[in-house]
N, C-alpha and C positions, 0 to 999 in steps of 0.2 A: 545829889548821889554822885558815885563817884566810878566808875571805873571797877568793879568787883566777880569774885563767885559767886555763884547763887553759892545757898551755905547748903543746899539736899548735896551740890554737885560735892562740894567738902566733904561735907559724911562717906560721897561712895571713894574718893577719897582715901579715906581714913577706912575704910573696907567694911564703915557701918550703912548708916540711913535707913530710913522707914518710909521708902521707896520699892518695897517686895527684894529691896537686897543690891539695886539693880546697880551695875557695877560700866562704868565706861571706859574703852580701847580707843581710843583718839588716834589712833592711823590703822584700824581697821571696821568699825562700826563708823555709821553716816552721819556726816560731823554735818550743821551748818549754820550758814550765818543769814539773818535778817535783819532789814532795814526796820526800825522801828520809828511810827510815832506817840510821844510820849502826850500829846493834848488827848490820846484815845488811851493809854494805859500808861503806869507808873509802875516798874518793875517793884517788888517787891521782894528781895532777897533772900530774904527772913524765913520767909512763907510760901513763896511761889516753889513750887515746885517741878511743875512739867507744863506743857504747852495747851493741855488743858485748862491751867489757872490763868493763862496768859489772854484775858476778857474782857471787852470786846474785845476782839481783834481787829491790833494796830500792826498789824507787816504792810508795809506800802511797797506796790500799790494792796490795797484791802484782798484776802485770803492766804496773803504768803507767794501767790504766785511768778513772784520773781525771787522766791529762798535759792540759795546758792551753796551747792554743797563744799565742804571744802576741801581742795584736792593738793597730792601729793604731801599728804599730814604727817611731821615727824615729833618723836619727840628726843632728843638728846639733852644729857644733865640737867635734866628737868625742865624744859624748856619745850612749847608746843610751840609749829609754825608749821604753815604750806604756803601753796604758793596765792601770788595776789586774787581777787574774787570780783567778776564784774557781772554790774548788775545791767540788766541791756534793756533801752528807752524806759526809763523809770519816768510815772506819771502818776500822780494823785497824791498827799497828803505831805507836808513837810516830814522831813529825818530828824531827830535826835540825839537814836541812840543805836549801837550794831548788837545784835542779842546770838549768841553761838547754843546751839541745842544741837541733841545728839536726837535722831529722826530714825524712830522705829516703827512710821508708818501708823499709828496709832496715838494720838493727844494726848490721852492720859498714861502714857507709856515715855513719851518723848521728852527726857530728862533734859531741864533749862543746866546750862553750862556756866554762861561767862554773858556779862552784861555791858559795853564800853558807852559812856556817855560825853565823854572829853577826849575824844577822837578828833584830829584836826579836821575843819570843814564842817563840824556836829554843833558847836559853840553855838548857840544863839538857833540850829534848825537851819537844816537843808533842802530848799525847796527843787523839787523835782523838776524838771522842764521836757520832759520827752528825750533826753541825753541817755549814752552810759551814764553810771558810776563805778567808779574802781576803787575796790579796798587795798590800798596798797601799804598791808600787814607792816610793821615795824620791820627792820633792819634784824633786829636780836632777837625778834620770836614773837607770836600772838599776846602767849604769854607765860610768866616762870614761878615756879612754883618753889 
């Protein structure tokens, strides 16, 4: 796979979508990033729509306890950006992907947005050792449309 937007998010961006007309406001909604073990779950960006579709739970550590809310989100000239994200004292399975999603506090309405699997350090998997994992987003933004 490659870094990509989930199809359901693309539909929402275009004003449609079959996920209850879900709209996403990247600067005011709670947008989170998760560390993902693809040995447990391989994203299907064409069919997976929300966090309930992400089974079994592949977040590292299990259960998503380390999910980070993106802070100081901005959208400028078609580019989404936010402050770097720090995952503290991470243990568990290897990490091969980052997944960004809108958190509504309900899995079936928490829409999946973006999957990254080619970021520096993810190729071949990153093995947590109990230390912090810092995601330094690209200086030109997290993603552009």
